[in-house]
N, C-alpha and C positions, 0 to 999 in steps of 0.2 A: 635558526634552523627552519626548514621548510615544513609546511603542514597543509593538509587538504582542507580548503575553506569552502564554505557555501557562500557564494556571491550573487545568486539570483534565485528567486522562487516563483513558482506559478501554480495555478490550480484551475481545473475546469470541471464543472458539474452540468450534465445536460439540462436543458430547459424544462423538460417534462418532469413534474413532481407528483409522486403518488403518495398521498397521505394514508395514514391508517384507516381512516373512515371510509376511504374510497376503494379499499380492497374488496375483491369479489365476495359477495354474501355466502357463497357456497363454502368459503373457508371456515365459517362459523367461528370467527374470532371478533375481537373488538379492539378499539383504540386503547381502552384501559388495560385489557389483558396484555397487549404488546408492550405498552409503556412500563407496566409493572415489572415484567420479566426481563426486558431488554434496554429500556430507556429510549427506544427508537419511536420517533414521531412521524417521520416521512423518509422517503428515499427518492433519488433522481434516476430516471429511466431513459436510456438512450433512444433516439427517435429511429424509426424504420429506415434502414440504409445508413445509419450512423455506427461506425465500427470503433473498435478499441483504438486503432491507429488514429482515427479522427480525434478522439478524446485526448490521446497522448500528444498530438501535434498541437492541439489548442493550449494544453498546459506548457508545453515546451516553448511555444512562441512567447507566452507571458513570462516565463523564467528568463529567456534570453533578453527580452526588453528590460526586465528588472535589473539584469546584470549589465545592461548597456552594451551588449554584444550582438553579433549576428551568427548565423550558423557557420560562416566561413572562419570564425574564431574557435570553433570546437573540433577537438581531436577524435572524439568517439561518442557514439550514442548507444545507450543501454536502456532497454525497456523491461521492467519487471512486470510480468503478467501471467496469469493462468487461463485468460480467455483471449488467445491470439486471433487475429483476423482469419487465419487459416493454418493449417498444419505446417506448411512451409510455402514461401519463405518467411523469415522472422518478421514479426511485427516491427522491430526496430529498423529493418531495411525499408519497410514501407514508410515508416515515419521519416527516415533519411530522405526518401524521394519527395515526400510532401513538404519537407523543410527546404528542399532545393540544394541539398548537399550532395556531393559525389566523392567517391574514393574513400572517405573516412570509414573506419570499421563501425559496424553496427551489429548488435546481437541482443537476444532475449535472455532473461533469467527466469526460471520457473521455481520459485519457493513459496507459492501460493501467498498467504497473507503476510509472510515474512520476507517476501521478495525484495522490497525496498531496503530493508535492513541488511539483508545479504548483499544487495547491490552496493550499498555504501561501503561495506566492508571490502568488497572486491575492488571497487574503484580506488579506495584509499590505499590498498596494498599495491595496486598497479602503479599508482602515482609515486609511492615511496620507492618503487623499483625503477623510476625514471622513464616509464613507458609513455605517460600522457602528461600534459599540463592543464588542459581544460576538457571536461566531460560533461555531457548532458545526461543526467540519470532521471529516468521517468518510472513511475508506478501507475499503471492504467489497467482498468478492468471494465468489462461489459458483462457483469454477472447475471443480469436479467435474462439473458438468452440461454443460460444453462440450467435454470430453475424449473422445478416442477410447481407450477402455479396452483395446483390442487393440494399441495403439502404445506399446511399452515406452520409446521415445525421449522421449515427452512425458508420458504419464499419471503416471509415477512422480514428476514434478517439482512438482506443484501440489497445493494444498490450499485449504480454505475458512476464512474468518475475517473479523474486522473490528476496526479500532482507531479511536479517536476522541479529539479534543482540543477543549477549550473555549479559545478565543482572546479576549483582552481587550485593548483598546487604552487604555493609561493612562500616566501619568507616576508612576513610583514613586521618583523621585529618583536613579536609576541610569542607566547605559547598557546595562542588560540587556534581553533580548527579542530579536525577530527583527532580525538585523543586515542581511541582504540575501539575495538569490537570484540564480541565473543558470539559464536554461532554454534548451534547444535541441531541434531535430527535423530529421531528414533522411529524407524519404520515399523516397529512392533505395533505401533498404534494406528496404522494406516487404515483399518477398517472402521475407525470411529468417526471419521469425516472424509468423505470422498465424493467425486463426481462419477456416478456409475451410469450404465446404459440401461434405462428402466423399461422402455417400451419397444417391442419388436415392430419391424417394418415401418419405422417412422423416419422423417427426415430431420437432421440437425439444422434448425433454421438459421440462416445468416452466417454459419461457421465458415463458409467459403470466402467471405469478404466480398469486395466490390467486383472483382473480375473472375470469381471462381464460383462454380455451381455449389448449391448446398450438398451436403454429404448424406447419402442414404446408407444406412447400416442395417442390412436385412437381418443379420444374425444377432445384433445387439440392440440398437435403437437409439433413442434420444438420450443425450446425456442429462443427468439430473443430480443435484446435490442431495447426498444422504448424511445424516449426522445423528449420533447418539449424544445428545445434548448435555446430559448431566455428567457423563464421563469426561467429555471435552472440557466442560467448565472446570471440573476439579483438577484435571491435569494442567490446564492453562494457568490457573492460579498458582499451583505449586511451582511449575517450571518458570513462570515469569518472575516470581519472587527469587528463585534460586539464581536466575541468570543476572538479575539486577545486582544481587550481592557479589556475584562472581566478577562482573565487569568493574564494579567500583573497587573491589579488593585488589584486582589485578593492577590497578593504576593508583593505589594508595589513597583512595578517596572513601568518604562515607556518605550515608544518606543525607547527613546535614549539609553536605557540600552542594547538593543539587538545588538548582533554581526552578527548572521546569522538567515535568514528565510529559513525554509525547508518546502515548501508548497506542497500540493498534486499536482501532475502533470497531470492536466486535459486539461488546455487551457492556453496558454501564455498570453492572455489578462486578464484572472482572476488573474494570478500570477502578472502581471504588476499593475493591479488595487490595489491589496493588498499591494505591495511594495510601491505604491504611498501614500496610506493612512498611512502607517508607516513611510513615508519619508526616505525610505531605497534605497540606490543605488542597482541596479541589481547585482553589483559586490559582494554584501553580500547576494545574494538570489540564492538558488539552482534552476537551470533550466536544466531539462533533457528531458522535454516533447518533445523537437525536435528530440531526438534520439530514444526514446522507447515509445512515445505516452502515453496514459492513461493506466497504469497497475494496476489501482484500488488499492487494499490494499498493493500491492508491491511498489507503486510509492514513498511514503515517505521514507521507508528504502533504496530503490535504489538511491534516490536523496542525502540522507545523506551519503551513501557509496561512491557516486561519489565525493562529497566534500572531504570526508576522504582520498580518494586515491590521491587527489591533495594537501594533507597536508594543508587544509584550516583552520583546528581547532587548537587552542592552549589551554592549560589548563586555565580554568577560563572563556573562551568564553560563552556567553549566547545564547542558540539556542532555537528558537520557531518552533515547529512542528505543522502544522495545516492541516486539511483535511475536505472535504465536500463530501457527497455521497448521493446516492438514499435512500429514506426513508421518508423525508430527515434526515440524521444523520451528525452531524459535531462536531468538538472538536479540542482541542489544548493541547499541552504539553510544558512545559518549563523545559529545561535541561541545567545545568551548566556543561560544558565539563571537564572531568577529565582524559580521556585516553591520555597517552603520545605516 
């Protein structure tokens, strides 16, 4: 039988690193305060003039190289992002151009922090339907440009980056590959975590991308992340635990079958709570939030790439990818590792 396989992985983090100790003094926070509550030590910040499409392109090139392919071998490009270069065209179409592709379809997915998990489920479904054989799936974010850097409750939590995978639909004589996914959303929670327009008569910096002007929103203002942290935390822990049970039960598996947990990297306490529920040692859990904070749709592929670079996976290992984000949207993927 054919399955959707991960055959190439890539990741990119901007060169500029902002450590906790280097945050503005006006925030009245400290390295110890941030570490204790989030586990975050530092985050990467995109350079001036470096856009989401640039981060995505860098990660995509690495994934293609890892797969031993070129862009000419790819049937479609999908970018999961909530920080596009511009309102339109899609960031995926810009990445397509930067990679030198023509004609192949390219589109964005907006499911915030769950974007990559949603994207993997979508690609797997389309491949099972016979539409594509090879797809480039990217999670990329430039969160730093939509933050209110005077709000310590949010600005310390996020960073910039991109992760990418090359997916191939093939029969390799095994039951390896993407096993299945489950996805959810509940808009009743939308007010608990959102990017709002906080300041009047201000410019959205850099939102227009390389060839478009910044946007001035006279009636609304600059986009800034707003979050009711305690309520988000409680809901995230509850729903992530439920979605893990759901996807395992759906495919006749149990917690004991899991070899690796690759969670969304938002908060170390959420990761620890999920691992505890699964009775998994943190030795089998991807933890990268300390090094690049919450990179939204990029966090799951970046975490998977980090373990891959450490040679943590062996053929037949069962991976659980899970994420939770604003909306609220959440979901999980089960993957039987096949890449050598």
